[in-house]
N, C-alpha and C positions, 0 to 999 in steps of 0.2 A: 741601969739600962734595961728597958722593958722588952720582953720577947713574948710573942703569942704562944699559947699552949695548944696542944693537940685536942681535937674534938673526941668525945666519947661516942662509940658507934650507936648506942641506944638513946642518945640524948634527944629530948623533945625538940621540935623544930623551933619554937619561940625561944627556948633557952639557948639553942645553938646560934640562933640569929643574934641574940643579945651579945654572945661572946664574939661573934664575927664582927659585929658593929663596933665593939669597944676600941680596937686599934684604929679603925677608920675614923671614928669620931675624935679619938685622941689626936690623930695626925692633923685634923682640920683646925685645931685650936691655935691661937696666937699666929694667925696668918701662915701656918705651915712650919713654924719654927721648931716644932717638936718632931717633925717627920724624920730627921736623921737619927732620932733615938730608937726608931722601930726598924728592926732588921728583918729582911726577907718578907716584907709585906705582900709583894706581888705573888710569890709562890704560895704563901699561906692562904691568901684569898682564893686563888684558882684551885688549889688542892682541896680546900674545904668545900667549895661549891660543888666540885665534881664528886666528892665523897657523899655528900648529902643527896645529890641527884641519883647516885647509884643505889642508895638504900631504899628509896621509896618513890612511888609515882605521885606527881602533884598535878593540880589543874594547869592548863596550858599557860595562863597568865603568870602563875608563879614560876613555872619553869622558864618562860621567856625572860622574866626579870633576873632569875638566877644566871642564865646564860649571858645576859647582857653584863651582869656584874663580873662574871668570869672574863668576858672579852675586855672589859676595862683594865683588868690587871694582867691579861695574857700578853704573850710576845715580849719584845724587848722594850721595857719602859724606862730603862736607865738613862736614855738620852733626852727624856722630856725636860723641858725648861721648868723652872719653879712655878711660873704662871700656869703652865699646862698641868703640872702636878696638882696644884690647888683646884683647878677646874675639874680634874678627874676625881679628886677626893670629894668635892661637893656633889658631883653627879652620883657617886657611889653611896654617899650618905642619903641622898634623896631616894635611891632605889631601896635601901634598907628600910627607910621609913615607910615606903609604899608596901613593902613585903609584910610589915607588921600589921597592916590593915586587911590583908587578903585572907581568903579561905585556903587553908593549907591541906585540907583532906583530899586524898586521892579520889579520882572518879569512881563511881559505884562499881564494885566488882573487880577493880584493877588492883594488882599487887605486883611487887617486884618479881621478875621471872628470870633474871640473868645475873651473872657475877657482877661485882662492882664495876660500874661504868659502862656496861655493855648492853643493857636492855633497851628495847624500843617500846613503841605503843602509842596510845592516843596522846600522851603527854609529850612525845618527842624523844629524841635520843638522849643518852646519858653521857656521851663523850663525843669528842670530835670524830667524824666518820673516818678520817684518814688514820686514826689510831685504833679503830676497832677491827681486830683480826676477823677474817671471814669465817674462821673455824668456830667462832662463838655464836654465829648466827643460827637461829633455830632451823633444824633440818639439814644442816651441813655435815658436821662431824669430820673426823680425820680422813676417811676415804675420799669424800667429796672435796675436802680441802686440797688434797693432792691433785685431783683432777682440775680444779679451778686454778691451781698454781701453774699448770701447763699452759693455760691461756692467759697468764699474766695477771691473775686476780689474787691478791693477798689480803685486801681490806674491803670494808663495805664501800668506801668511796670508789675504789677501783672497779668494783662490781657495777655500781651505778653509772660509771663512765664507760663501761663496755657496751657500746651501742650496737644495734642490729646492723648487719651488712646489707640486708635487703628486707622487703616486706611482701606479704601476700594478702590480698583483699578477700577475706572470708566473711565479709559482712553481709553478703546477699544470701538469704535463706530461700532455697528453691523448694516449692511444694513437691511432695513425692510424686504426685500425679503428672508432673511435667518433666520428670527425669527421662533421659534416653541414654542408651549405651554410648560410651566415648566421652561423656561429660565429666568435668571436674566440678563438684558441687558441694554445698553445705546444706544440711537438712536439720530440722528440729522436730522431734516427735517423742512419743511414749513407747517404751519397750513393752510389747504385748506377749513376747515369748523369748525364752533364752535357753539354748542347748549347748552343752560342752561335749565334745567327742574327740576321738583320736582317729587319724587316718589308718587304713588297714595295712598298707604296705610300706608306710614311711613313719619314722618317729616324729610325728607332727601332731600337735594339739590344735584343735579348731574350736572356736567359740562362735556359734551362730546366734545372732539376735534378730528379732523382727520388730521393726519400728513403724509406728502408724501415726499419721496426722489426718487432718480432715479430708485430704484428697486421695489417700491410698495407703498401702502397706508395702514395705520393702525389707529385704534381707540385708544384713550387714555382717561381714566376716572378719574375724580377728585370728591371725595365725600365730601359734606359739606364744599366746598371751593368756594362759590359763589363770593367771593371777587376777584377771579382770572378772572372773565368774561371780565372785561375791559382790562385786561393785555394780555390774550391769545386770540388774535383776528386773523382773517384771514390775511395772508400775513406775519405774524411774524415767524421768524426762532427760533426754540427751541431745546434745548438739554433735553432729558428725560431719567430717569433711573427708572426701576421698574420690576415687575414680569409679564411675558407674560402668558396670560390665553386664553383658547379656548372660542369662542363665541357660540351662539346658533347653528351655522352650522359647528362647529368644527374648523378645521384648515383654513377654507375659510375666516372666519371673526375674526381672532385673535385680541385681544386687550391688552393693558398694564394697570395694576393697578400701577399708578405712585407713587413713593416714593420721588423723587427729580426732580425738574425742573429748567431750567435756560433759560431766554430769551437771544438770541444771536443777537446783532445788527452788522451792518457792521463795525462800529468803536468801538465796545464794548471791554472792557478789557477781559483778559483771564477768562473763566468761573471758578466759585468758587465751585459749587456743583456737576457738572458732567463733563465728558470729560477730567478727570485728576485723579491722585491719590488724594482722598478726605479725609481730616482729620475728625475723629469722636471724639467728646468731651463728657465729662460727662455732664448730663443734670439735670435740676430741673424743677419742675412744672412751666410752663410759659416761660421757657427758653430752647430752643432746640439746638441741634448740628448745625442746619442750621443757627440759630441766631448767634451762636458763630463764625461760619465761616465768616458771613458778617461783624461782629464787628472786627474780627481779620484782615481780608483783609483791612478794612478801617484804622485800626491802623498801619498796616505795611506800607501802602501808605503814611500816614501822619507823622509817628513818627520814622521810622527805623533809620533815620540819627541822632536821638537823643540818640540812644543806646550807652552807655558808654563802651568802651573797657577797661577793668580793668586788664586783664591778661598781664603780661610783654611779649614782643615779643619773648624773648629767651625761656620762658616757653611754649608758644604756639608752637614754633618750635620743642621743645624737644618731645612733645607728638602729633605733627601734628594736632593741633586743629584749626578749621576755626575761622575767625573773628566773633564777637558777632552778627553783623547784618546779616551775611550770615547764621549763625547757627539758629537764631530765625526764619528767613524767611523759611529756608528749613525744619525745624522741623514742621512747620505748613502747608506749601505747598511744598512738596517734588518735586524735579526736575523729569521730565519724565525719566523713566528707573531706578529709584531708586529701589533696590531689596526689594520686599515686606517682606521677612523674616527678613531682617535687621530692617525695619521700625517697624514691629510688636513686635520685641524683644527689641527695643530701642537701637540698636547697630550701627546706622548710625553715621557718623562723627559729624553731628549736635547735635544728642542726647548726644553723649559722651562729646562734648564741654560744653554743658549746665550742664550736671551732674558733670563734673569736677569742674566747677566754683562754684556750690552749695557746693560741698564737701570741696573745698579749703577754702571757706569763713568760714565754720564751724571749720575746723581744724586750721585756723588762729586765730579764736576766742578762741579756746581751748588753743592754744600755747600762745597767749597773756595773757589769764587768768592764765595759769600755771606760766608764767613769772612774773606776778604781785604777785602771791602767794609766789614764791621763793624769791622775793625781800622784802616781808613783814618780820618784826621782831616781834616775839611773846613776850609779856611782862613777861611770866613766864620762869623759868629755872628748868628743871627736872634733878634729880640726878640719873644716871643709875647705880650707885653703892650703892643705898639704901639697907640697911640690910634686908628690908622686902622682896626683891626679893630672897635673899638667903634663908630666912625662908620659903617662898612659895615653892621653889624647894624641900625642905626637907619634906613639908607637903603633896605634891601631891603623891597619892598612886600608881602611875604608871610612866613609862618612856615616855617622850615626843618623838614623831617621829622626824626623821631628818628634815622633811619638816616643822614641827611646830617650831623646834629650829631655822631654817633658817629664817622663817617669823618673829619670835620674835626678832631676830637680826635686821631685817629691821625696825621694829617698835621702838626698843630702840634707834637705830641710829637716826631715825626721831625725836624722842622726846628729845634727847640730843642736837639736832641741834637748832640754834637760829631761824631757819625758821619754820613756822607752818607745822604740819603734816596734810596731806590730802591723806590718803592711803586706798585703797580698798583691802580687803582680799577675794579672791575667793577660795572656797573649796567645794568638794562634801559633801553630807550629811554624817555625822558621822566622819568627818576628824579631829574634835577637834578645831574648830574656837573659841568657847567660852573660852577654856582654854588659847588660844593665847591672846584673848582680856583681860582675867583676868590679865595676866602679865602687860599689858599696864595700867590697872586700878590700880594695886598695885604700879607700878612705880609712877603714878601721886599722889597717896595718900601718898606714902613714901617720896615724895618731898614737902609735905605740901599743896597739892591741893585736890579738890574733883573730883570725876569721876561720869559720868552719863551713864547708859546703857538703850537705847531705843529699845523696841521690838514692832513689828507691831500689836500684839494682847494682851489683858489682860491675856489670858491663858498662853501665852509664857512668858510674864513679870513675872507672879506669879511663873512660873516654874524656871526661872532664879533666882528669889529671894530665893526660897527654896533650889536650888542646890548650890548657891554661898554663902549663908549666913553663913553656918557652917564653911566653910574654911576661910572666911573673918573675922569671929569672933575670930578664933584662932590667927589671925594676929593683933588683936586689932583694927580692922576697923569696925565701926558701919555702918549698912546698913538700908536704908529706902525704903519701897515700896510705890510708888506714884500711887494709883489706883483710878478708878472712883467708885469702889464698897466699901462695908463695911460701918461701922458707920462713921458719920460726924466727931465726935471727934477724931477718929483714923486718918482720912484723914488730919484733921487740925494739929494734933500732928506731923505727918510725914513731912508735909510741914514746920513746925516750926523748926524741927530738921535739915532739909536741909538748911533752910535760916540762921540758927545760925552757921552752920558749924559742929555741933555735928555729923551729919551723913556724913561720908566720901564718901559713895557710895549711889547713888540714882538709883533705877530701876523702870521703868514704860513704858508706851507707849509714843508716840510723845507729849502727853500732858505735859511731863516733861519740855519742853521748850516753851510751848505755853499758858498754862492756869494758870496764877497766881503763878507759882513756881519760887522762886528766890534762888540763890546760894550765899554762902558766898565767895567762892573762886574756881570757876569751872575751871578745867584745861584740862579735857579730856571728849569727848563725843564719845561713841561707839554706832553706829546705826546698828541694826541687821535686815537684810532682808528688807531694804527699797529701792525699785527701784526708784531712783530719778535721776534728771539730774545733774551729776557732783557734785559740792560743794555748791549747793544752800542751803544745810542745814546750812552752815556757815553764810549765810546771815541772817537767822532767829536768830541765836545765837548772831551775831554781833549787831543786832537791840536791843537785850536785854542787851547789854553792855558787852558781853562775847566774848573772842577771844581764845577759846580752841583749842587744837589739835583735829582732827576728824579722826575716824577710822570707815570705813564702811564694814560690813560683808555681804556676800551673799553666799547662798548655791545653788542658781540658776546659773549653769554654763553659762557664757555669751560668745557666739561666738565672735571671734576676731573682726569682722566688727562692731558688736554692742558695744563691749567694747571700740572701738576707737571713738565712737560717744557718747554713754550714759555716759561713765566714762573717756572720753578722756583727761580730765585735772587732773585726779588723778594718783598717783603712784599706781601700782598694784603688789600685791604679791599673789602667788598661793600655796595653800596647796595641793599637788598632791600625798598624801600618806595617807592610812588609818591605824589606830592602828593595831598592830600585832594581829593575831589570828582571825580577822574578815573574815567571809566567804562571797563570793558574794551571793546576794539574787537570788534565782531561780525564774524566772518569767514565768508564763503560761497564755495562752490566751484561754478562753472558750466562747462558744456560749450558748445561753439560753438552748438548748437541752442537754447541758453537765453540767448543774448546780449541779447535784448530785455529780459528780466527784470533783467539787470545794469544795462543803460542806464536802466531805469525808476527804480531806486533812486538812481542818480547824478543823473538829471534832477530827481527830487523834492527832493533835498537842495539842489541849486543854485538851484532855483526858490524855495526857502525862505530864500535869502540866504547859503547856505554856498558853499564852493568845493571843487574836486576835482582830483585828480591822475589821469592816465592814463599808465602806465609801459610802455615797450617795451624789449626787451633789446638791440636794435641801433640804430645810427645810420643806416645805409644798407642797401640790399638786399644779401643774401649769396647767391652762387650755390650754396653748399653747404647752407645751412639755409633752408628756406622759411618765413621770418618776415616779418611786416610791420615796417617801420622807422618810427621816430618821426616823421620828416618826412612821409612818405607818409600815415601814420596821422592826423596832425594835419590834413592837407589833406582827407582823406576825412571826418573828423569835422566839420570846419567846413562842408562841403558837404551832409552828410547828417544823421546822428543828432543832432548837437549844434549845428545851424545857428542855433538861437535864442540861443546863448550866445557870449561872447567867449572864443575859444580861442587860447592861446599855445603856443609850442614852445621847449624848452630841451634842449640837448645839449652834450657835451663839446667839440665841434669849433667851437663858436661863438666869436666874438671876445669878449674880456672886457667891452667896452662893451655889446655886445648882450646878454650874460648879465645884466649889472647892470640894464639897462633892463627886461628881461623879468621878473626877480625883483622889481624895484620895482613894476612894473605888477601883478604877481600879489599882492604883499603889500598894495598899496593897494586892491585889489579891482577894478581896471580889467579884469583878466583873471579870468574865473570858472573856467576849466578850464585846467590846465597839462599839456600833453602832453610827456613827458620820457623820457630814458633814465635809467639808474640813477645819474645824478649827484645825484638827490634822495635817494639811499639813506641818506646819513649827514648828520645835523645840520640839514638844512633845516627851518625852524620857522615855519609859518604856522598859528596856532591856529584860524583860521576854516575851515581845510580839514577836512572830515569824511568824505570818501570818497576811497579810492584804488582804482583798477581796474588790475590787473596783467595785461597781455596775455602769453600763452604762459607761464603761471606754472610749467609743468613744466620750463622751461629754467633755473629758478633753484634754488639751494640753499636749504635751510630757513633757515639763518642770514641769508641775504640777503633772503629773503621777510619774515622777522621784522623786519629793519631797515627795509624798505620800509613795512611795516605801522605801524611806529613814527612815520611821518611824519604820521599822523592820530591822533586820540584825545588831543590836546594841549590840550584845553579841557574844560569840564564838559558839552559837548554829546555825544550818542551818535554814535559814528563807525563806519564800515563799511570793511572790506577785502574787495574782490571779486576772487577768483582766476578768471581766464578761461583754461581749459585747452583747447588745441587737440586734435586727434585723437590718441589714445594717451596723453593726460594727464588723463583724467577720474577720477572716484572710484567706488568700489564702490557705496556708497549713502550719500551725504551730502546732508542737506537734501532728502531725497526724490528724489535723482537717481540714474540708473542708471550702471552701470560700463562703460566702454570702454577702461580704462586699462591700461598696463603697471604691474607691481607697484611698482618703485622710485618712479615719479612719483606713483602713487596714494598710497603710504605717506607720502611726503613732504608732499603736500598735505593729506591727512587729518589728519596730526599738527598741522599749523598750524590747521586748523579746530577741532580738539578743545581746544587749549590756548593760553593767552596768556602762559604762564610761559616766559620766555626760556631758562631753564636746562633745563627739561623738553624744549623744542624742540631745544636744542643737543645733548642726549644722543641724541635720536631721529635727528638729522642725522648725528651721528657714527657711529651704528650702521648707517645706511642707506648713507652715502657713504664712510665711512672717513676717517682723519685726513689722508690725502694731498689730499683735495678739500675738507676742512672750511672752510678759509679762502679757497679759490679762488686767484686770481692774486696776492693780496696776501700769501699765507702762504708766504713764502720762507724762514722761519726754523725750520720744524718739523724736529727731528732726524730723520735717516734711519737706519733700522735694517735690518740684513740678516736678522735672525731675529725680533726682537720685534715684536709687534702691540699697539698701545695699547688696542685694544678687547678683544681676546682675553686679553691679559696684564695687565689692570688690577690683579689681585691681586698679581702679581709686581712691578709698578711700585710699589705701596704698600710691599711688603716691602723692595724694593731701596732705596727712599727712607729707610725707617726704619734699615736697616743702614748706609747711607752717612752719614747725618747723625750716627748714633751713633759710627761710626768716626772721623769728622772731629772730633767733640767730644772723644773720648778721645786721639786721635793726630792733632792738627791738621795736621801736615806729612806724615802717612803714612810716617814714616821708620822705623818698627819693621820688623824683618826680615820678619815675616809679611805686612806691607802694602806692601813695596817693589815687588812685581810689579804690584799694583793701581795704585800711584802712577804707575809708568812707563807702563802701558797707558792710564791716564786722560789723561796729558799727551799721549801719541801721538795719541789719538783726539780730544780736545777742547781741547788746549792752545792752539792757534792761534785757534780760534773763540771761546774764552772768555777769552783773554788770561791763561792760567794759567802762563805761563813764569816768573812771579815766585813761584809757590808753591814754598816750600822747606822 
């Protein structure tokens, strides 16, 4: 059995090449019959190529051939068919033969300058850019590495993909004779005088230089930059950018307060900081935009040839996308004449190319993940004809809407399928998602399995338990509440009932699947209002030995662009119909001066036998934000405006027993007004409540305000949502009121007044706040992009999704040569997050 030997580090290139060719040529004989005799050929070839590239610089043609040889044997080649194996070996043999005829001497004056695999230069990179740590780049070092890590840069590839967030046009050089105070300008001239001095009364160093061009002379000042004294000397040509100010004699002795400078030599490279369209990057303490420009320029010079083009040629042609090296270079240093509006909005061809690639990799990962899930076979079999479903339909005291029936049909079809269910149910507040989920749970239990319902808060979990227990009991299905509160013996008993299988339905928070709870036969998990990334919930369950069907519920309407990223690998059903008889909630926006009018509506409703919520954003006073807290607000309302009513308070820091007592008193009508924090945002259901007054409404996002509004309007009575905006949060002219607002808060609140459609509101919220803030603190799963913007690039996202799902449909493992780069990049970027390691 033949095994290749290791290369000697000092081996001449031709001798090394002969040794490398030996196993390749051996494997091509006898129509590939000898290939099984060679072990680890792929790793041997790629390792040897990278080693020789790290030891010496070679002409561009030689390095390109070596990199092509590496790519032939890189990645996962174990799935290639025998025919493709032979094709690959023949191509490799041809490359080896061509290398034998090439000139292998390095370019004049060039020598290796970095550790193995890490140097750059005219010949191109020595290793894949994603594998080169930024700390090994010339001029970085340990201190700057730590600074770069703060802004998410660990490798050369990440640095090149860290694009500017804005640009400044410093390409216009103004003659000194045309300068005037107040101008921001760039000049180019020769230093004719340079003086360093210290201020008399302050510890301040000043460097004065005088720059001259054909039209005049001007002073430029640098404060506390004494290190520039040996650089900015007489006779040096410099480019300067800064603000022109008047001197002691006015216009006669104008000077420049310099913000950027660049020394220009006769053989210097193109200026980086002035004299062009200049990129501006995000900064951190100790690392400025200027530092980033210098680093990026060096990386582009050294490593651009190592950028891997992963988009198929036909795909690039379809969307007119430039090559990756061109796009990276132009997004950092745009060509002269590039329109500034397109640069600022990220709409240049370079920006769109990079955004498309980012979005395509995510959509490929989601498509691959969905394909994996579709190929799985679940161990359980559900019976869609169980008699319990028929009994349930008879026990429900109302008629399901057409939308509910349609979605229930989707779920039952999923559960009857041999493939696992991973479905998202979207529906506006009050549309009946819980009743839909109940049908899925009854089907699971009727088929001999257990079901779990996970809620985001204990309050909502307890409410689900109380609302569903009576109905499930009539079906003979025992229910257990898994709670962090209550007596220890009760908690232990509930866990034992679930573990033994006595309890068919378990209801609780996410602790159901994380904190020592075991199931006898878990078949279905329903996750209510959990904004997570795709089907990562299944990973936690699988690690506990369960492979149940998963149903995710959300009352936060998700715009299409976010749905395609956050839940892109889930099947989606939408409940787009409210129960009959429900009236749209009337929404009003008030300023502080109109508080009495808001209270009057609330009092009138409570006096007529209804109930009300008053919602505050905080639990206790904050030194940073001048907001009223729920506790202090309740005390004031009891003593003043609402003294005639029974007022209770509810917040997240109360003990479980106190929360239960307060909610029971409110549901029974003992409390007429409930002053609360946002713990009532999700799921709390008291149909007799017809008014919700939201204090400091400008502090909430639209999606959260819409959720809060959904706590009323849950009966046939007319309901009201009263938005109370403090100073700076009013509206332009809503309901006859004047405007004192800032634009973002005003737009957000006006959108809520105008519409009750959750999806319309969600789109508005996305436009106003952006995807990073859309879900707030719960939104930890939204993919992070370096270039793409889900609002701006919605069209690219749709195109990328179509291309990705078509590619996976035709080449499920992305093993075709044209798709190999895409597959490797996809796994590097998303493999761990989406458990794509098994995609082969």
